[in-house]
C-alpha positions in Angstrom: -19.8 -10.6 -10.8 -18.3 -8.8 -7.8 -21.1 -6.3 -7.4 -24.7 -6.9 -6.5 -25.9 -4.0 -8.7 -24.8 -1.0 -10.9 -25.5 1.2 -7.8 -23.1 -0.8 -5.6 -20.5 -0.6 -8.5 -20.9 3.1 -8.7 -20.7 3.6 -4.9 -17.4 1.5 -4.8 -16.0 3.5 -7.7 -16.9 6.7 -6.0 -15.1 5.6 -2.9 -11.9 4.9 -4.8 -12.1 8.2 -6.7 -12.5 10.2 -3.5 -9.6 8.3 -2.0 -11.7 6.7 0.8 -10.1 3.5 -0.2 -6.2 3.3 -0.8 -3.7 0.6 -1.5 -1.2 0.9 1.3 2.4 -0.4 1.7 4.1 -1.3 4.9 5.4 1.7 6.8 9.0 0.3 6.6 8.8 0.2 2.9 7.6 3.8 2.7 10.4 5.0 4.9 13.0 3.1 2.9 11.9 4.6 -0.3 11.8 8.0 1.0 15.4 7.8 2.4 16.6 6.1 -0.6 18.4 3.4 1.4 18.2 -0.2 2.3 16.3 -1.4 5.3 17.7 -3.8 8.0 15.7 -6.5 6.3 17.8 -6.0 3.2 21.2 -6.1 5.1 23.3 -9.3 5.2 23.1 -10.9 8.7 26.8 -10.2 9.6 26.1 -6.4 9.2 23.3 -6.6 11.7 25.4 -7.8 14.7 
């Protein structure tokens, strides 16, 4: 069991619900999705030179 008690479980749930905890993505991925384009990591090597 990942929690030591029901109290700990409720505290953790509350932190997620109030957005104290978030699952983040790398900044470069967020920028790529906002712009709708591919990042330099996605480009073929000959296009980077």
